[in-house]
TIGUZA-395747 format. One record per residue: x, y, z of N, C-alpha, C, O in turn; residue in one letter. Coordinates in steps of 0.1 Angstrom, whole numbers, padded with zeros to 4 digits, always signed. Each point is the difference from the previous one (the first is absolute). Example, Ala and Ser with C-alpha at 12.3 -4.5 7.8 and 13.67 -1.06 7.14 Angstrom:
+0132-0057+0078-0009+0012+0000+0009+0012+0000+0010+0000+0007A;-0014+0011-0014+0009+0011+0000-0008+0011+0008+0005+0011+0001S;
This chain:
+0314+1132+1098+0008-0005-0006+0000-0007-0012+0008+0000-0009M;-0022-0008+0011-0001-0008-0005-0006+0000-0017+0001-0006-0011N;-0012+0023+0018-0009+0003-0013+0013+0005-0009+0000-0001-0012R;+0009+0006+0020+0012+0010-0014+0007-0013-0005+0002+0001-0013R;+0002-0013+0018+0004-0010-0005-0005-0003-0016+0005+0001-0011R;-0024-0006+0019-0008-0006-0010+0004+0011-0011+0005-0007-0010T;-0005+0020+0007-0006+0010-0009+0016-0004-0005-0001-0010-0008K;+0013+0014+0009+0012-0004-0006+0000-0014-0005+0006-0002-0011T;-0009-0007+0017-0001-0015-0007-0013+0000-0013-0002-0009-0009T;-0004+0019+0012-0014+0004-0014+0006+0008-0008+0000-0002-0012G;+0006+0010+0016+0007+0009-0012+0010-0011-0007-0002-0004-0012I;+0011-0001+0020+0008-0011-0014-0001-0010-0005+0007-0006-0008W;-0022+0003+0016-0004-0008-0013-0008+0004-0013-0001-0004-0011V;-0004+0013+0017-0009+0013-0013+0012+0002-0006-0003-0004-0011G;+0016+0008+0010+0012+0002-0006+0005-0012-0011+0002+0000-0012V;-0003-0009+0022+0003-0015-0012-0010-0003-0005+0003-0003-0011L;-0015+0002+0011-0013+0000-0006+0004+0005-0014-0001-0006-0011M;+0007+0022+0015+0001+0012-0013+0010-0007-0006-0001-0003-0012V;+0011+0000+0019+0019-0007-0009-0007-0009-0008+0001+0003-0012A;-0008-0015+0015-0005-0013-0009-0009+0004-0008+0002-0005-0011V;-0014+0014+0011-0008+0001-0009+0006+0007-0008-0001-0004-0012A;+0011+0018+0015+0012+0007-0016+0013-0014-0004+0007+0003-0009V;-0005-0011+0013+0011-0009-0007-0010-0009-0008+0003-0004-0011A;-0019+0002+0020-0010-0012-0013-0001+0010-0008+0009-0003-0009T;-0013+0012+0007-0005+0014-0013+0011-0002-0010-0001-0003-0012L;+0016+0007+0022+0009+0003-0013+0001-0016-0005-0003-0003-0012T;+0008-0007+0022+0000-0014-0011-0012-0006-0012+0004-0007-0009I;-0015+0011+0011-0012+0001-0006+0004+0008-0012-0001-0004-0012V;+0006+0019+0016+0000+0008-0017+0011-0004-0007+0000-0001-0012E;+0010-0003+0021+0013-0005-0009-0005-0014-0010+0001-0001-0012L;-0008-0009+0024-0003-0009-0012-0012+0004-0012+0003-0005-0011R;-0011+0011+0011-0011+0007-0010+0008+0006-0007-0003+0001-0012T;+0014+0004+0015+0007+0008-0014+0009-0009-0005+0005+0004-0010Q;-0002-0014+0015+0008-0011-0010+0017+0002+0003+0010-0003-0006G;-0013+0010+0021+0014+0000+0006+0004-0007+0010-0006-0009+0004T;+0021+0012+0002+0007-0012+0009+0011+0012+0005+0005+0009-0007T;-0003-0010+0021+0012+0007+0003+0012-0011+0002+0001-0012+0004A;+0009+0024-0007+0011-0015-0004+0012+0010+0004+0004+0006-0011I;+0005-0001+0025+0008+0005+0005+0000+0013-0004+0008+0007-0006D;-0023-0002+0012+0001+0013-0003-0004+0011-0015-0001+0012-0001G;-0002-0023-0007-0008+0000-0014-0008-0003-0005-0003-0011+0002F;-0003+0017-0009-0012-0008-0002+0002-0010-0013+0004+0004-0010T;-0007-0014+0012-0001-0003-0019-0011+0000-0012-0010-0007-0001V;+0012+0013-0005-0010+0003-0005-0003-0017-0011+0010-0006-0004A;-0019+0003+0001-0003-0014-0005-0016+0005-0008-0009-0008+0001N;+0008+0023-0008-0014+0005-0007+0007+0002-0010+0012-0003+0002Y;-0017+0009-0015+0010-0003-0008+0003+0021+0004-0004+0008+0008R;+0013-0008-0018+0015+0011+0002-0012+0014-0003-0008+0002-0010A;+0009+0006+0022-0009+0013-0005+0014+0011-0006+0011-0002+0005R;-0012+0011-0014+0011+0007-0005-0002+0013-0001-0010+0006-0004V;+0023-0001+0008+0008+0015+0004+0005+0006-0008+0010-0007-0004E;-0010+0020-0003+0008+0005-0005+0008+0007+0007-0005+0006+0010T;+0023-0006-0014+0003+0005+0008+0009+0008-0004+0005-0006-0010E;+0003+0017+0011+0011+0003-0006+0007+0014+0010-0001+0011+0004D;+0016-0028-0004+0003+0006+0010+0019-0007+0001-0004-0012-0001R;+0013+0012+0001+0012-0005+0002-0001-0012+0004-0004-0001+0011P;+0006-0015-0022+0003-0007+0012+0013-0001+0006+0011+0002-0006A;-0015-0005+0022+0012-0001+0006+0013-0009-0006-0004-0009-0007P;+0014+0011+0007+0012-0007-0004+0001-0014+0011-0007+0000+0011D;+0016-0013-0016+0001-0003+0009+0010-0016-0003+0000-0008-0009F;+0007+0010+0019+0013-0015-0003-0006-0012+0008+0000+0002+0012E;-0004-0013-0016-0001-0011+0011+0006-0015-0009+0001-0001-0012L;+0004-0009+0023+0005-0007-0006-0011-0012-0008-0011-0003+0005P;+0015+0000-0017-0008-0009-0010-0004-0010+0011+0006-0002+0011S;-0018-0005-0016-0002-0009+0007+0006-0013-0007+0004-0009+0007L;-0004+0008-0022+0010-0007-0001+0010-0004+0003+0004-0012-0001Q;+0001+0021+0005+0013-0001+0008+0010+0010-0008+0010+0005+0005G;-0013-0003-0016+0016+0004-0006+0000+0012-0003-0002+0003-0012D;+0003+0004+0021+0007+0014+0005-0011+0008+0002-0009-0006+0005G;+0008+0016-0006-0010+0013+0005-0007+0004-0013+0005-0001-0011S;-0018+0007+0012-0010+0007-0005-0002+0016+0004-0004+0005+0010I;+0008+0001-0022-0007+0016+0003-0010+0002-0006-0004-0009-0007T;-0003+0021+0008-0010+0002-0008+0004+0012-0009-0008+0005-0008L;+0018-0001+0009+0009+0010-0012+0006-0005-0011+0005+0007-0009S;-0004-0025+0012+0004-0007-0010-0010-0003-0010+0003-0007-0010S;-0017+0011+0012-0008-0004-0014-0010+0018-0002-0012+0001-0002F;+0020+0006+0003+0002+0014-0001+0002+0000-0019+0010-0004-0006R;-0025+0010-0001+0002-0002-0014-0008-0007-0006-0001+0000-0012G;-0007-0007+0023-0009-0012-0003-0018+0000+0006-0001-0001+0012Y;-0005+0002-0016-0011-0005+0010+0003-0014+0004+0003-0010-0005V;-0007+0015+0019+0001-0014+0011-0016+0001+0013-0005+0009+0006L;+0000-0024-0008-0003-0004+0007+0004-0006+0013+0003-0012+0002V;-0003+0019+0004+0003-0004+0018-0013-0005+0006-0010+0007+0001L;+0013-0022+0004-0009-0003+0004+0003-0007+0018+0005-0012-0001N;-0007+0017+0014-0001-0007+0012-0007-0008+0001-0012+0002-0001F;+0017-0015+0004-0008-0014+0003+0008-0005+0014+0009+0006+0006W;-0015-0018-0005+0006-0005+0008-0005-0017-0002-0011-0003-0005A;+0021-0008+0012-0005-0016-0004-0016-0003+0007-0009-0008-0005S;+0008+0019+0020-0012-0008+0007-0010+0007+0000-0009-0001+0009W;+0008+0015-0023-0013+0007-0004-0006-0007-0008+0005-0002-0011C;-0016-0003+0015-0012-0009-0014+0002+0008-0013+0006-0003-0010G;-0012+0015+0015-0001+0011-0014+0008+0001-0011-0004+0003-0012P;+0019-0007+0018+0008+0002-0007+0002-0012-0008+0004+0002-0011C;-0006-0014+0014-0003-0016-0011-0006+0005-0008+0002-0001-0012R;-0013+0007+0018-0009+0006-0011+0004+0002-0014-0001-0005-0010L;+0007+0018+0016+0003+0009-0013+0009+0000-0010+0002+0005-0011E;+0008-0016+0022+0017-0006-0009+0000-0003-0018+0008+0003-0008A;-0020-0010+0007+0003-0008-0012-0008+0012-0010+0001-0003-0012P;-0007+0016+0014-0005+0007-0011+0012+0010+0001+0002+0006-0011G;+0010-0002+0026+0011+0008-0004+0011-0009-0006+0011+0005-0005L;-0012-0015+0005+0012-0009-0012-0007+0002-0013+0008+0007-0006R;-0020-0010-0002-0006+0003-0009+0009+0014-0002+0010+0002-0006R;-0019+0005+0012+0000+0013-0006+0017+0001+0000+0004+0004-0011A;+0005-0006+0019+0012+0005-0001+0011-0006-0012+0012+0004-0003S;-0023-0017-0002+0007+0000-0017-0007+0006-0008+0006+0006-0009A;-0017-0005+0011-0007+0011-0013+0007+0011-0003+0004+0004-0011K;-0002+0003+0026+0003+0014+0000+0013+0000-0005+0002+0010-0007Y;+0012-0020+0007+0012+0001+0003+0004+0009-0010+0006+0010+0002R;-0012-0017-0020+0008+0010-0010-0003+0014+0004+0010+0007+0000A;-0019-0002+0002-0002+0014+0002+0005+0012+0012-0005+0010+0004Q;+0014-0016-0002+0009+0008+0015-0003-0006+0007+0010-0006+0003G;-0018+0001+0003-0006-0004+0015+0009-0009+0007+0002-0010-0007V;+0003+0009+0018+0006-0008+0007-0009+0000+0013-0006+0010+0004R;+0007-0023+0002-0014-0005+0014+0015-0002+0011+0011-0005-0003F;-0017+0011+0016+0007-0001+0010-0005-0005+0010-0011+0005+0002L;+0013-0015+0009-0006-0007+0011+0005+0006+0008+0010+0005-0003G;-0016-0002+0017+0006+0003+0015-0007-0008+0014-0008+0002+0009V;+0017-0013-0010-0007-0008+0008+0000+0005+0015+0011+0000+0006D;-0020+0004-0001-0002+0004+0015+0003-0011+0012-0003-0012-0001Y;+0008+0016+0009+0001-0009+0015-0001-0011-0002-0011-0003+0005R;+0017-0008-0011-0001-0009-0006+0008-0011+0007+0010+0004+0006D;-0012-0019-0007+0013-0013+0000+0005-0001-0012-0007-0002-0010D;+0021+0006+0010+0008+0002-0015-0003-0016-0006+0001-0002-0012K;-0003-0006+0019-0001-0016-0010-0019+0002-0002-0004-0005-0011A;-0001+0007+0014-0016+0001-0001-0005+0009-0017-0008-0003-0009A;+0019+0016+0012+0001+0010-0007+0006-0006-0014-0009+0000-0008A;+0019-0004+0005+0004-0009-0005-0008-0008-0012+0002+0000-0012R;-0012-0008+0020-0002-0014+0000-0019+0009-0012-0006-0004-0010A;+0004+0016+0021-0008+0007-0011+0003+0001-0013-0008-0005-0008F;+0019+0013+0005+0003+0002-0014+0005-0009-0007+0001+0003-0012V;+0004-0018+0017-0003-0005-0008-0007-0010-0001+0001-0010-0007K;-0012+0012+0015-0015-0012-0001-0006+0010-0011-0008-0006-0007G;+0008+0022+0005-0008+0007-0007+0006+0007-0014-0006+0008-0007F;+0021-0017+0004+0004+0003-0010+0006+0015-0003+0006+0001-0011H;-0006+0004+0015+0000+0018+0002+0021+0001-0003+0010-0002+0007L;-0013+0005-0023+0010+0002-0008+0012+0016+0005+0011+0003-0004P;-0021+0004+0016+0006+0012-0004+0007+0002+0017-0006-0007+0009Y;+0017+0016-0006+0004-0003+0016-0009+0003+0013-0012+0004-0001P;+0016-0005+0010-0002+0008+0013+0009+0003+0009+0012-0005+0000S;-0016+0012+0008+0007+0004+0010-0007-0004+0012-0012-0003+0000A;+0023+0003+0013+0000-0006+0008-0003+0013+0015+0008+0007+0006F;-0019-0008-0004-0003+0019+0012-0007-0014+0018-0010+0000+0008D;+0021-0007-0009-0003-0009+0016-0007+0012+0009-0012-0002+0003P;+0016+0010-0001+0000+0012+0009-0013+0009-0006-0005+0007+0009A;+0000-0006-0021-0012+0006+0001+0002+0013-0003-0009+0007-0002G;+0027-0001+0002+0003+0013-0001-0006+0008-0009-0005+0011+0002T;+0006-0019-0019-0005+0003-0010-0015+0010+0000-0003+0012-0001L;-0003-0026+0004-0016+0000+0000-0007+0014+0008-0011+0005-0003A;+0024-0002+0016-0004+0011+0009+0002+0012-0013-0010+0007-0003Y;+0020-0005-0004+0001+0007-0006-0007+0004-0013+0003+0010-0006R;-0012-0018+0000-0007+0001-0010-0015-0002+0010-0009-0005-0006Y;+0007+0008+0015-0013+0004+0006-0008-0013-0001-0011+0000-0006G;+0016-0010+0010-0007-0010-0002-0016-0005+0009+0004-0001+0011L;-0014-0002-0012-0013+0000+0008-0004-0010-0003-0011-0002+0006I;+0017-0009-0016-0007-0015-0006+0010-0003-0003+0011+0006+0000G;-0018-0022-0006+0006-0012-0009-0007-0005-0006-0012-0002+0002F;+0017+0001-0012+0009+0005-0009-0001+0014-0005-0011+0006-0001P;+0024+0000-0002-0003+0012-0005+0009+0000-0009+0009-0009+0002T;-0009+0018-0013+0001+0005-0016+0002+0011+0003-0007+0005+0009T;+0018+0004-0015+0003+0009-0008+0004-0002-0013+0008-0009-0002F;-0013+0019-0010+0006+0003-0012+0008+0011-0002-0007+0011+0001I;+0018-0008-0003+0008+0006+0002+0007+0008-0016+0007-0008-0006I;-0007+0019+0001+0003+0004-0011+0018+0000-0001+0008+0002+0009D;-0007-0005-0021+0012+0007-0002+0011+0009+0005+0012-0003+0001P;-0016+0010+0003+0006+0010+0006+0000+0001+0014+0006+0008+0007G;-0015-0020+0000+0001-0007+0016-0010+0009+0006+0001+0002+0012G;-0011+0004-0019-0010+0006+0008-0015-0013-0002-0003-0004-0011T;-0005-0001+0026-0009-0005-0004-0008+0004-0005-0001+0011-0004I;-0008-0022+0003-0010+0008-0014-0014-0007+0006-0011+0006-0001G;+0013-0018+0006-0011-0009+0005+0005+0000+0013+0011+0005+0003Y;-0022-0013+0009+0005-0009+0008-0016-0007+0002-0010+0007+0002R;+0011-0021-0002-0010-0010+0002+0000-0003+0018+0010+0001+0008F;-0019-0003-0006-0003-0005+0011-0005-0014+0007-0007+0002+0010V;+0010-0017-0013-0009-0006-0002+0002-0012-0009+0012-0003-0002G;-0019-0004-0004+0007-0013-0007-0006+0008-0016-0012+0004-0003Y;+0022-0005-0003+0002+0008-0014-0004-0008-0013+0007-0009-0004L;-0018+0013-0002+0000-0013-0010+0004+0001-0014-0002+0011-0005Q;+0007-0019-0001+0010+0003-0016-0006+0010-0007+0008+0008-0005Q;-0023-0005+0002-0007+0009-0008+0005+0016+0004+0005+0009-0007D;-0010-0011+0021+0000+0011+0007+0016+0008-0004+0001+0010-0006V;+0009-0017+0010+0013+0004+0001+0007+0002-0014+0010+0007+0001L;-0014-0013-0013-0002+0004-0013-0002+0012-0005+0006+0008-0007E;-0018-0009+0014-0004+0016-0010+0008+0014+0010+0005+0010-0005A;-0005-0012+0017+0010+0007+0003+0012+0005+0001+0005+0010+0005A;+0001-0024-0014+0016-0002-0005-0004+0009-0016+0007+0010-0003L;-0017-0013-0004-0001+0003-0009+0000+0016-0002+0005+0006-0010D;-0013+0002+0022-0003+0012+0000+0015+0004+0005+0003+0010-0006D;+0005-0013+0012+0013+0007+0005+0010+0003-0009+0008+0009+0000V;-0011-0025-0015+0010+0004-0010-0007+0006-0010+0005-0002-0011L;-0015+0009+0010-0002+0009-0007-0002+0013+0004-0006+0009-0005S;+0011-0009+0012+0006+0015+0006+0015+0005-0011+0009-0007-0004R;-0010+0021+0001+0014+0000-0006+0008+0000+0012-0003+0002+0011P;+0018-0005-0016+0010-0001+0008+0005+0014+0004-0001+0006-0010S;+0005-0001+0018+0010+0011+0007+0016+0000+0000+0006+0009+0006S;
């Protein structure tokens, strides 16, 4: 009986050691890539990678973060829209906020609108973020993360460029630099309208 118990204990110790090794390697890998896991999502704090898309943007209605009613995606139809998912607890979101502010001012006269979506955040912290970065465009409040789920987000920040017809043209996962955003906006604006 003692041999059997010793063998079972040895197996469990081995399983535990493997689990610890896997957990350690996972943590090292996340830190090496510059990411941190928060609430099941990976927060990207590296430069954004771009993906081109050609699918309808899911419509939504969410409360305004500013507390003045609700915001719908369909109210932006006819404009090129930069839809930015962010949170006050997201470090890379803080890095990209000044560039988003500058780009929103630069492209407004060309028919580009910006909309933020605050993800699973404390409302007071989110409002302080908007005020602190002087963001001139509205933000919707997504406290449960349901819209992020519908858009298939895997990290924050994530930014979409949606054409005037409501089709997603670009998705950027990670910290989006202003010059990269502007190049994508120039591309979308140069396309013939349908």
